C-alpha positions, 0 to 999 in steps of 0.5 A, a space after each residue: 500500500 505504501 508503495 502504491 501511495 508513493 507511486 501515485 505521488 510520483 505520478 502526480 508530481 510528473 503531471 504537475 510539472 508537465 502542466 507547468 511546462 506545457 503552460 509556459 512553452 506549449 506542448 509542441 515546444 516542451 521536452 521531457 528533459 525539462 519536465 524531468 528536471 522540474 520533478 528532480 527525478 530520474 528518467 527511469 521514474 518518468 518512463 515508469 509512469 509515462 512511456 511517451 509525451 503523448 501518454 503524458 498528455 493523455 493523462 492530463 487530458 483525462 484528469 482535466 476532463 474528469 474535473 469537468 464531468 465531476 462539476 456537471 455530475 454535481 449539477 445533475 444531483 440537485 433537485 433543480 430543473 434539468 435546464 437550470 442545471 445545464 445553464 448553471 453547469 456551463 457557467 461553473 465549468 467556465 469558472 473551472 477552466 478559467 481558474 484551474 490550470 489542469 483543466 485548462 491545460 487539458 483543453 489546450 492539449 486537446 486542441 494541440 493534437 488537432 483531434 481527440 485521442 482515445 482517452 479524450 474521445 472516451 471522456 468527452 463521449 461520457 460528457 455528451 452522454 451525461 448532458 444528453 440525460 439532462 436534455 432528455 429530462 428537460 424535455 420531459 419537464 416541458 422546458 425543451 421542445 419534445 421534437 429535439 434529439 437529446 444527443 444532437 442538442 447535447 453535442 451542440 451545447 458542448 461544442 458551442 461552449 468549447 468554442 466560446 472558451 477558445 474565442 475568449 482566449 483569443 482576445 487580448 485580455 481574455 476576460 469576456 468568457 461570461 459575456 460570450 457564454 451568455 450570448 451563446 445561450 441567448 442564441 440557443 434558447 429560441 431554437 430549443 426552449 418551449 415557448 412557455 418556458 422561454 421568458 423564465 429561462 431568459 430571466 434565469 440566464 440573466 441572473 446566472 450571468 450576474 452571479 458569475 461575472 464578478 468572478 470571471 478571472 482571465 484564463 
């Protein structure tokens, strides 16, 4: 048991060092020698846990995506309407990506690869499945249109939030994420929300944005 704990501590130390290096120079310019030097470990210790830079990046992607899934799972456990959970969860996830270096690095690595590797594809598929369940519940509750396909709606929301964060990072200050996220939902609502619920969720969105705008740190 003690050996297992030490092994996990070593693995975590390597991941933390890699996250710092990837943030400083980017994945393409990073090299394992710099990461190993940051940890103060031997090459053998590094290769015991990660046989390549891609396997190291995959571990970071998996850890970061799991953080997001945990946030969204926490939203789903509440007794609030599903659509409230979805909107609130998107803002909480935005805060996570803005404030948590591991989650942000995981997202940047996914972009650096230019595609989902096996690890990130699995995690993001789980994310889509979790969101689809919330969409289905929102349809049952009468807040989303009954003719919608839950998976397609889920993919559209996740893709839009992903793109919103990337666009926010492209601005000089990168501090308009909450504004962009609000605009995204404003555009989506008329296409997916029932007429009877639209006014309420527009008000809910405005309140949610106000709660988060003061805590929108630059990424």
